[in-house]
C-alpha positions as CSV (number, residue, x, y, z in Angstrom):
1,M,0.2,-0.1,0.1
2,L,3.0,2.4,1.0
3,A,5.3,1.4,-1.9
4,D,4.0,4.1,-4.4
5,V,4.5,6.8,-1.8
6,Q,6.7,9.8,-3.0
7,I,9.9,10.5,-1.2
8,Y,11.8,13.9,-1.9
9,T,15.6,13.7,-1.2
10,T,18.8,16.0,-1.7
11,N,20.6,13.3,-3.1
12,A,19.1,9.6,-4.0
13,D,22.1,8.9,-6.1
14,P,24.9,6.7,-4.1
15,L,27.7,7.5,-6.5
16,F,27.2,11.1,-5.8
17,E,29.6,12.7,-2.9
18,G,27.4,13.6,-0.2
19,K,24.7,12.5,2.3
20,G,20.8,12.4,1.1
21,H,18.6,15.1,3.0
22,S,15.0,15.7,3.5
23,P,14.1,18.9,2.0
24,L,13.6,20.9,5.4
25,C,16.8,19.7,6.8
26,R,19.0,22.2,8.3
27,H,22.3,20.4,7.0
28,S,21.0,20.8,3.1
29,R,22.3,23.9,1.3
30,E,18.5,24.5,-0.1
31,R,15.4,25.2,2.2
32,G,11.9,23.5,0.9
33,V,11.6,21.0,-2.4
34,V,14.0,22.5,-5.4
35,D,14.3,21.6,-8.8
36,D,17.1,19.3,-8.5
37,D,15.8,16.8,-6.0
38,D,15.4,13.7,-6.6
39,L,11.7,12.1,-6.4
40,L,11.9,8.2,-6.0
41,T,9.5,5.9,-4.2
42,A,9.2,4.4,-1.0
43,G,9.4,1.0,-2.9
44,D,12.2,2.2,-4.6
45,L,13.6,3.2,-1.2
46,L,13.1,-0.2,0.0
47,A,14.7,-2.1,-2.8
48,R,18.0,-0.9,-2.1
49,D,20.5,-0.3,0.8
50,D,23.4,1.9,-0.8
51,F,21.8,5.2,-0.3
52,D,24.2,7.5,2.3
53,W,21.4,9.3,4.7
54,C,21.9,12.4,7.1
55,S,21.8,10.8,10.5
56,K,20.0,14.1,11.6
57,C,17.1,14.2,9.4
58,G,17.0,10.8,8.1
59,G,17.7,11.6,4.3
60,Y,14.3,11.8,2.9
61,A,10.9,13.5,3.0
62,A,7.4,11.7,2.2
63,R,5.2,13.5,0.0
64,R,1.2,13.8,1.7
65,L,0.0,10.6,1.6
66,T,-3.9,9.6,0.1
67,D,-6.8,8.9,2.6
68,A,-6.2,4.9,2.1
69,Q,-1.9,5.5,2.5
70,L,-2.6,7.3,5.8
71,S,-5.2,4.8,6.9
72,Y,-2.9,2.4,6.4
73,Y,0.3,3.6,8.2
74,R,-1.7,4.2,10.7
75,A,-3.0,0.4,11.6
76,A,0.3,-0.4,10.5
77,H,1.8,1.7,13.0
78,R,-0.9,-0.1,15.4
79,L,0.4,-3.8,14.6
80,H,4.3,-2.4,15.0
81,D,3.2,-1.1,18.6
82,I,1.8,-4.4,19.5
83,A,4.6,-6.8,17.9
84,Q,6.8,-4.0,20.3
85,R,4.3,-5.0,23.3
86,L,4.6,-9.3,22.6
87,D,8.3,-9.1,22.1
88,P,9.6,-11.5,25.0
89,K,12.6,-9.6,25.4
90,R,10.9,-7.0,26.8
91,A,7.8,-8.7,28.5
92,G,6.1,-7.2,31.4
93,Y,3.1,-7.2,30.4
94,G,-0.1,-8.6,32.5
95,R,-3.2,-10.2,31.4
96,A,-5.2,-6.9,31.6
97,D,-2.6,-5.9,28.8
98,L,-3.1,-9.0,26.7
99,E,-6.6,-8.8,26.8
100,A,-6.7,-5.2,25.2
101,I,-4.2,-6.4,22.8
102,N,-6.3,-9.3,21.8
103,S,-9.2,-6.5,21.1
104,Q,-7.1,-4.3,19.3
105,L,-5.8,-7.2,17.2
106,S,-9.7,-8.5,16.2
107,E,-10.4,-4.9,15.2
108,L,-7.1,-4.9,13.2
109,A,-8.1,-8.3,11.5
110,D,-11.4,-6.4,10.4
111,W,-9.6,-3.2,8.8
112,R,-9.7,-2.4,5.5
113,P,-8.0,0.3,3.9
114,I,-10.3,3.6,3.5
115,G,-12.1,3.2,-0.3
116,E,-11.1,-0.1,-0.6
117,D,-14.3,-2.3,-0.3
118,H,-12.7,-5.3,-1.5
119,W,-9.3,-5.7,-0.3
120,Y,-7.7,-8.7,-2.2
121,S,-3.9,-8.5,-2.6
122,Q,-0.6,-9.8,-1.7
123,G,-0.8,-7.1,0.7
124,A,-4.0,-8.1,2.3
125,R,-2.7,-11.4,2.8
126,R,0.5,-10.6,4.6
127,W,-1.7,-8.3,6.8
128,W,-3.6,-11.1,7.9
129,Q,-0.9,-13.3,8.1
130,I,0.8,-10.4,10.5
131,V,-2.6,-10.2,12.5
132,R,-3.0,-14.2,13.0
133,R,1.0,-14.3,14.4
134,L,0.1,-11.8,16.7
135,Q,-2.7,-13.3,18.0
136,A,-1.2,-16.7,18.8
137,Q,1.7,-14.9,20.0
138,A,-0.8,-12.7,22.7
139,E,-2.4,-16.3,23.1
140,A,0.6,-17.9,24.0
141,G,1.6,-14.7,26.5
142,H,-2.4,-15.5,28.1
143,H,-1.2,-19.1,29.4
144,D,2.4,-17.9,30.6
145,I,1.0,-15.4,32.9
146,P,0.0,-16.9,36.5
């Protein structure tokens, strides 16, 4: 869903000397988006690991998300938060937390992107796999709590 999000950076060419900056980074010579900024997609960004990014700004800034992309981003952020809370290395959650997590996972299992009545794609299958895996982790955690 977010692969087509457009991203601005001052330098998307790893062969060109200098780090990539977001358009508003204080380390960048220019302020704001200018003609020679590079525009790529999040999919392009994730497909490569040879970028050299600014440690202060992260190196890029995303263009405004559509309503569907924003909805997906927020729901995915919730799943990520749940995954972190269920991480056994972090532990420390109790039965009440697991009940809240199970409730949130049930809600997220039924989530659909805004404007998508029929969400059947590779992304949808991946979404449901992640939700089921987290539900299994939460259920396993339920049995470990005295």
